[in-house]
N, CA, C and O atoms as CSV, one atom per row, in Angstrom:
chain,resi,resn,atom,element,x,y,z
A,1,MET,N,N,8.485,4.023,-0.469
A,1,MET,CA,C,7.396,4.360,0.428
A,1,MET,C,C,7.429,5.843,0.775
A,1,MET,O,O,6.394,6.509,0.797
A,2,ILE,N,N,8.616,6.345,1.041
A,2,ILE,CA,C,8.752,7.764,1.354
A,2,ILE,C,C,8.319,8.601,0.154
A,2,ILE,O,O,7.622,9.604,0.314
A,3,ASP,N,N,8.731,8.192,-1.054
A,3,ASP,CA,C,8.327,8.918,-2.260
A,3,ASP,C,C,6.808,8.937,-2.408
A,3,ASP,O,O,6.233,9.961,-2.775
A,4,PHE,N,N,6.161,7.813,-2.126
A,4,PHE,CA,C,4.707,7.728,-2.220
A,4,PHE,C,C,4.046,8.693,-1.246
A,4,PHE,O,O,3.132,9.428,-1.620
A,5,LEU,N,N,4.499,8.693,-0.012
A,5,LEU,CA,C,3.911,9.576,0.996
A,5,LEU,C,C,4.219,11.048,0.724
A,5,LEU,O,O,3.425,11.930,1.054
A,6,GLN,N,N,5.356,11.297,0.132
A,6,GLN,CA,C,5.739,12.672,-0.174
A,6,GLN,C,C,4.787,13.298,-1.191
A,6,GLN,O,O,4.576,14.511,-1.179
A,7,ASN,N,N,4.213,12.478,-2.069
A,7,ASN,CA,C,3.310,12.966,-3.111
A,7,ASN,C,C,1.856,12.585,-2.860
A,7,ASN,O,O,1.066,12.525,-3.802
A,8,ILE,N,N,1.495,12.329,-1.624
A,8,ILE,CA,C,0.163,11.827,-1.297
A,8,ILE,C,C,-0.942,12.820,-1.672
A,8,ILE,O,O,-2.066,12.403,-1.953
A,9,LYS,N,N,-0.651,14.107,-1.681
A,9,LYS,CA,C,-1.659,15.108,-2.049
A,9,LYS,C,C,-2.166,14.910,-3.474
A,9,LYS,O,O,-3.293,15.292,-3.787
A,10,GLN,N,N,-1.359,14.329,-4.325
A,10,GLN,CA,C,-1.728,14.149,-5.722
A,10,GLN,C,C,-2.625,12.937,-5.948
A,10,GLN,O,O,-3.137,12.743,-7.050
A,11,HIS,N,N,-2.816,12.127,-4.924
A,11,HIS,CA,C,-3.649,10.926,-5.044
A,11,HIS,C,C,-5.049,11.198,-4.505
A,11,HIS,O,O,-5.266,12.145,-3.750
A,12,THR,N,N,-5.981,10.360,-4.903
A,12,THR,CA,C,-7.328,10.458,-4.349
A,12,THR,C,C,-7.323,9.954,-2.914
A,12,THR,O,O,-6.406,9.246,-2.501
A,13,VAL,N,N,-8.341,10.318,-2.164
A,13,VAL,CA,C,-8.439,9.882,-0.769
A,13,VAL,C,C,-8.676,8.379,-0.689
A,13,VAL,O,O,-8.159,7.716,0.211
A,14,TRP,N,N,-9.451,7.839,-1.620
A,14,TRP,CA,C,-9.738,6.408,-1.622
A,14,TRP,C,C,-9.862,5.939,-3.055
A,14,TRP,O,O,-10.336,6.679,-3.918
A,15,ARG,N,N,-9.445,4.729,-3.310
A,15,ARG,CA,C,-9.510,4.141,-4.651
A,15,ARG,C,C,-10.049,2.727,-4.530
A,15,ARG,O,O,-9.521,1.921,-3.764
A,16,LYS,N,N,-11.084,2.426,-5.274
A,16,LYS,CA,C,-11.688,1.091,-5.226
A,16,LYS,C,C,-10.775,0.079,-5.918
A,16,LYS,O,O,-10.327,0.322,-7.038
A,17,PRO,N,N,-10.493,-1.048,-5.268
A,17,PRO,CA,C,-9.658,-2.081,-5.895
A,17,PRO,C,C,-10.336,-2.660,-7.139
A,17,PRO,O,O,-11.550,-2.858,-7.162
A,18,THR,N,N,-9.548,-2.920,-8.148
A,18,THR,CA,C,-10.073,-3.515,-9.373
A,18,THR,C,C,-10.336,-5.009,-9.153
A,18,THR,O,O,-9.896,-5.588,-8.159
A,19,ASN,N,N,-11.044,-5.608,-10.075
A,19,ASN,CA,C,-11.294,-7.051,-9.983
A,19,ASN,C,C,-9.995,-7.841,-10.091
A,19,ASN,O,O,-9.849,-8.886,-9.457
A,20,ASP,N,N,-9.052,-7.345,-10.890
A,20,ASP,CA,C,-7.754,-8.021,-11.007
A,20,ASP,C,C,-7.016,-8.033,-9.674
A,20,ASP,O,O,-6.412,-9.036,-9.295
A,21,VAL,N,N,-7.070,-6.913,-8.975
A,21,VAL,CA,C,-6.417,-6.836,-7.667
A,21,VAL,C,C,-7.103,-7.778,-6.682
A,21,VAL,O,O,-6.436,-8.484,-5.926
A,22,LYS,N,N,-8.433,-7.788,-6.693
A,22,LYS,CA,C,-9.167,-8.680,-5.787
A,22,LYS,C,C,-8.845,-10.141,-6.079
A,22,LYS,O,O,-8.678,-10.939,-5.156
A,23,SER,N,N,-8.758,-10.493,-7.358
A,23,SER,CA,C,-8.479,-11.891,-7.704
A,23,SER,C,C,-7.064,-12.304,-7.285
A,23,SER,O,O,-6.804,-13.484,-7.050
A,24,ASN,N,N,-6.162,-11.339,-7.195
A,24,ASN,CA,C,-4.804,-11.637,-6.742
A,24,ASN,C,C,-4.794,-12.198,-5.319
A,24,ASN,O,O,-3.930,-13.006,-4.979
A,25,PHE,N,N,-5.742,-11.779,-4.493
A,25,PHE,CA,C,-5.807,-12.252,-3.113
A,25,PHE,C,C,-6.452,-13.632,-2.987
A,25,PHE,O,O,-6.492,-14.206,-1.899
A,26,LYS,N,N,-6.951,-14.156,-4.090
A,26,LYS,CA,C,-7.544,-15.496,-4.074
A,26,LYS,C,C,-6.533,-16.570,-4.466
A,26,LYS,O,O,-6.828,-17.764,-4.404
A,27,LYS,N,N,-5.346,-16.138,-4.867
A,27,LYS,CA,C,-4.293,-17.085,-5.225
A,27,LYS,C,C,-3.788,-17.807,-3.984
A,27,LYS,O,O,-3.875,-17.299,-2.866
A,28,LYS,N,N,-3.262,-18.994,-4.207
A,28,LYS,CA,C,-2.648,-19.728,-3.096
A,28,LYS,C,C,-1.366,-19.020,-2.674
A,28,LYS,O,O,-0.665,-18.426,-3.494
A,29,LEU,N,N,-1.078,-19.095,-1.398
A,29,LEU,CA,C,0.145,-18.496,-0.884
A,29,LEU,C,C,1.356,-19.287,-1.372
A,29,LEU,O,O,1.284,-20.506,-1.523
A,30,PRO,N,N,2.457,-18.603,-1.616
A,30,PRO,CA,C,3.656,-19.316,-2.079
A,30,PRO,C,C,4.198,-20.259,-1.003
A,30,PRO,O,O,4.121,-19.977,0.193
A,31,ARG,N,N,4.736,-21.360,-1.453
A,31,ARG,CA,C,5.312,-22.353,-0.542
A,31,ARG,C,C,6.819,-22.218,-0.419
A,31,ARG,O,O,7.439,-22.844,0.441
A,32,SER,N,N,7.401,-21.405,-1.276
A,32,SER,CA,C,8.850,-21.235,-1.240
A,32,SER,C,C,9.177,-19.753,-1.032
A,32,SER,O,O,8.340,-18.887,-1.285
A,33,PRO,N,N,10.372,-19.474,-0.579
A,33,PRO,CA,C,10.748,-18.079,-0.324
A,33,PRO,C,C,10.753,-17.244,-1.601
A,33,PRO,O,O,10.981,-17.757,-2.697
A,34,LYS,N,N,10.496,-15.949,-1.438
A,34,LYS,CA,C,10.581,-15.003,-2.545
A,34,LYS,C,C,11.583,-13.924,-2.160
A,34,LYS,O,O,11.790,-13.648,-0.979
A,35,LEU,N,N,12.189,-13.329,-3.145
A,35,LEU,CA,C,13.093,-12.218,-2.896
A,35,LEU,C,C,12.313,-11.039,-2.324
A,35,LEU,O,O,11.151,-10.827,-2.668
A,36,PHE,N,N,12.956,-10.285,-1.460
A,36,PHE,CA,C,12.294,-9.117,-0.883
A,36,PHE,C,C,11.831,-8.154,-1.969
A,36,PHE,O,O,10.749,-7.575,-1.865
A,37,SER,N,N,12.636,-7.979,-3.002
A,37,SER,CA,C,12.276,-7.057,-4.088
A,37,SER,C,C,10.987,-7.498,-4.780
A,37,SER,O,O,10.192,-6.646,-5.179
A,38,GLU,N,N,10.756,-8.801,-4.934
A,38,GLU,CA,C,9.527,-9.313,-5.534
A,38,GLU,C,C,8.324,-9.058,-4.627
A,38,GLU,O,O,7.258,-8.653,-5.092
A,39,VAL,N,N,8.506,-9.297,-3.347
A,39,VAL,CA,C,7.420,-9.072,-2.377
A,39,VAL,C,C,7.067,-7.592,-2.333
A,39,VAL,O,O,5.892,-7.227,-2.297
A,40,TYR,N,N,8.082,-6.746,-2.337
A,40,TYR,CA,C,7.847,-5.306,-2.289
A,40,TYR,C,C,7.145,-4.815,-3.556
A,40,TYR,O,O,6.286,-3.937,-3.483
A,41,GLU,N,N,7.499,-5.368,-4.707
A,41,GLU,CA,C,6.816,-4.999,-5.959
A,41,GLU,C,C,5.350,-5.414,-5.904
A,41,GLU,O,O,4.480,-4.661,-6.341
A,42,ASP,N,N,5.065,-6.602,-5.373
A,42,ASP,CA,C,3.669,-7.038,-5.198
A,42,ASP,C,C,2.920,-6.076,-4.281
A,42,ASP,O,O,1.778,-5.711,-4.558
A,43,PHE,N,N,3.556,-5.672,-3.205
A,43,PHE,CA,C,2.957,-4.721,-2.266
A,43,PHE,C,C,2.637,-3.405,-2.965
A,43,PHE,O,O,1.537,-2.871,-2.820
A,44,LYS,N,N,3.604,-2.880,-3.728
A,44,LYS,CA,C,3.397,-1.597,-4.406
A,44,LYS,C,C,2.303,-1.676,-5.456
A,44,LYS,O,O,1.614,-0.687,-5.710
A,45,GLN,N,N,2.135,-2.843,-6.071
A,45,GLN,CA,C,1.149,-2.984,-7.131
A,45,GLN,C,C,-0.250,-3.334,-6.610
A,45,GLN,O,O,-1.243,-2.814,-7.118
A,46,HIS,N,N,-0.336,-4.200,-5.611
A,46,HIS,CA,C,-1.629,-4.748,-5.202
A,46,HIS,C,C,-2.172,-4.215,-3.879
A,46,HIS,O,O,-3.349,-4.416,-3.582
A,47,ILE,N,N,-1.354,-3.548,-3.086
A,47,ILE,CA,C,-1.811,-3.096,-1.770
A,47,ILE,C,C,-1.699,-1.582,-1.604
A,47,ILE,O,O,-2.675,-0.919,-1.254
A,48,LEU,N,N,-0.529,-1.046,-1.851
A,48,LEU,CA,C,-0.285,0.376,-1.597
A,48,LEU,C,C,-1.262,1.326,-2.299
A,48,LEU,O,O,-1.712,2.282,-1.668
A,49,PRO,N,N,-1.611,1.112,-3.568
A,49,PRO,CA,C,-2.529,2.065,-4.218
A,49,PRO,C,C,-3.945,2.067,-3.629
A,49,PRO,O,O,-4.735,2.969,-3.906
A,50,TYR,N,N,-4.257,1.064,-2.823
A,50,TYR,CA,C,-5.620,0.913,-2.298
A,50,TYR,C,C,-5.675,1.123,-0.797
A,50,TYR,O,O,-6.397,0.425,-0.085
A,51,TYR,N,N,-4.906,2.088,-0.325
A,51,TYR,CA,C,-4.913,2.406,1.102
A,51,TYR,C,C,-6.299,2.890,1.516
A,51,TYR,O,O,-7.089,3.314,0.673
A,52,ILE,N,N,-6.585,2.831,2.778
A,52,ILE,CA,C,-7.920,3.145,3.287
A,52,ILE,C,C,-8.182,4.643,3.359
A,52,ILE,O,O,-9.334,5.055,3.497
A,53,GLY,N,N,-7.164,5.449,3.270
A,53,GLY,CA,C,-7.355,6.889,3.290
A,53,GLY,C,C,-6.777,7.561,4.513
A,53,GLY,O,O,-6.652,8.785,4.558
A,54,GLU,N,N,-6.432,6.779,5.487
A,54,GLU,CA,C,-5.940,7.344,6.734
A,54,GLU,C,C,-4.603,8.059,6.570
A,54,GLU,O,O,-4.226,8.859,7.426
A,55,ILE,N,N,-3.891,7.789,5.502
A,55,ILE,CA,C,-2.608,8.452,5.297
A,55,ILE,C,C,-2.757,9.732,4.488
A,55,ILE,O,O,-1.805,10.505,4.377
A,56,HIS,N,N,-3.919,9.964,3.930
A,56,HIS,CA,C,-4.133,11.143,3.085
A,56,HIS,C,C,-4.381,12.377,3.936
A,56,HIS,O,O,-5.047,12.313,4.969
A,57,LEU,N,N,-3.843,13.484,3.494
A,57,LEU,CA,C,-3.960,14.724,4.258
A,57,LEU,C,C,-5.388,15.240,4.366
A,57,LEU,O,O,-5.705,15.982,5.295
A,58,ARG,N,N,-6.256,14.859,3.428
A,58,ARG,CA,C,-7.631,15.346,3.455
A,58,ARG,C,C,-8.563,14.431,4.244
A,58,ARG,O,O,-9.767,14.682,4.304
A,59,LEU,N,N,-8.038,13.404,4.834
A,59,LEU,CA,C,-8.875,12.484,5.600
A,59,LEU,C,C,-8.185,12.143,6.908
A,59,LEU,O,O,-7.171,11.444,6.926
A,60,TRP,N,N,-8.723,12.627,7.966
A,60,TRP,CA,C,-8.180,12.325,9.291
A,60,TRP,C,C,-9.106,11.333,9.966
A,60,TRP,O,O,-10.327,11.475,9.907
A,61,GLY,N,N,-8.536,10.345,10.598
A,61,GLY,CA,C,-9.348,9.386,11.304
A,61,GLY,C,C,-8.651,8.898,12.554
A,61,GLY,O,O,-7.558,8.339,12.465
A,62,PRO,N,N,-9.246,9.092,13.709
A,62,PRO,CA,C,-8.593,8.684,14.938
A,62,PRO,C,C,-8.639,7.178,15.166
A,62,PRO,O,O,-7.918,6.672,16.027
A,63,VAL,N,N,-9.457,6.455,14.426
A,63,VAL,CA,C,-9.640,5.039,14.711
A,63,VAL,C,C,-8.534,4.183,14.102
A,63,VAL,O,O,-8.048,3.257,14.752
A,64,MET,N,N,-8.133,4.470,12.882
A,64,MET,CA,C,-7.228,3.595,12.152
A,64,MET,C,C,-5.753,3.971,12.290
A,64,MET,O,O,-4.900,3.219,11.818
A,65,GLY,N,N,-5.426,5.074,12.901
A,65,GLY,CA,C,-4.026,5.441,13.066
A,65,GLY,C,C,-3.687,6.755,12.394
A,65,GLY,O,O,-4.551,7.435,11.842
A,66,THR,N,N,-2.420,7.094,12.450
A,66,THR,CA,C,-1.986,8.397,11.960
A,66,THR,C,C,-1.414,8.367,10.558
A,66,THR,O,O,-1.336,9.408,9.906
A,67,GLY,N,N,-1.018,7.215,10.084
A,67,GLY,CA,C,-0.443,7.127,8.761
A,67,GLY,C,C,0.992,7.603,8.677
A,67,GLY,O,O,1.467,7.956,7.598
A,68,THR,N,N,1.689,7.618,9.802
A,68,THR,CA,C,3.084,8.042,9.776
A,68,THR,C,C,3.944,6.949,9.162
A,68,THR,O,O,3.496,5.817,8.976
A,69,THR,N,N,5.165,7.297,8.856
A,69,THR,CA,C,6.065,6.333,8.217
A,69,THR,C,C,6.759,5.424,9.221
A,69,THR,O,O,7.589,4.601,8.833
A,70,CYS,N,N,6.440,5.553,10.486
A,70,CYS,CA,C,7.043,4.696,11.492
A,70,CYS,C,C,6.684,3.228,11.221
A,70,CYS,O,O,5.517,2.891,11.020
A,71,CYS,N,N,7.666,2.397,11.219
A,71,CYS,CA,C,7.484,0.948,11.068
A,71,CYS,C,C,7.012,0.524,9.686
A,71,CYS,O,O,6.530,-0.599,9.538
A,72,THR,N,N,7.129,1.366,8.673
A,72,THR,CA,C,6.806,0.952,7.304
A,72,THR,C,C,8.077,0.501,6.628
A,72,THR,O,O,9.180,0.734,7.123
A,73,ILE,N,N,7.915,-0.136,5.508
A,73,ILE,CA,C,9.074,-0.613,4.756
A,73,ILE,C,C,9.637,0.581,3.989
A,73,ILE,O,O,8.952,1.188,3.166
A,74,VAL,N,N,10.871,0.899,4.270
A,74,VAL,CA,C,11.528,1.984,3.556
A,74,VAL,C,C,12.588,1.328,2.679
A,74,VAL,O,O,13.613,0.846,3.162
A,75,TYR,N,N,12.319,1.323,1.408
A,75,TYR,CA,C,13.186,0.619,0.468
A,75,TYR,C,C,13.323,1.470,-0.776
A,75,TYR,O,O,12.333,1.742,-1.455
A,76,LYS,N,N,14.489,1.877,-1.070
A,76,LYS,CA,C,14.744,2.734,-2.227
A,76,LYS,C,C,15.365,1.881,-3.321
A,76,LYS,O,O,16.410,1.263,-3.119
A,77,THR,N,N,14.716,1.848,-4.485
A,77,THR,CA,C,15.274,1.071,-5.594
A,77,THR,C,C,16.029,1.956,-6.545
A,77,THR,O,O,16.568,1.474,-7.541
C-alpha cells in the first residue's frame, strides 16, 4: 500500500472499472475463511486500481477524506 501511494503521481486520477472487475462483485461471498494474503491480492487486483481519486495529488476533495495512509492495510510481501 505504501509503495502504491508513493508512486501515485504516475497513475491517472480516475480509472473506470472493467466489466471483469464489475462481475467479480456479483460473485457469492465466500463461506469459509481465506488467507490474508489471498484477500489482500483480491484487494490489490479488484479494488485498489479503481480508487475514487481522493488519494491522487491532482484531485483534492474535502468530502471523501484526505487519502492518508492512516488505518490502511500496510502489508509488505
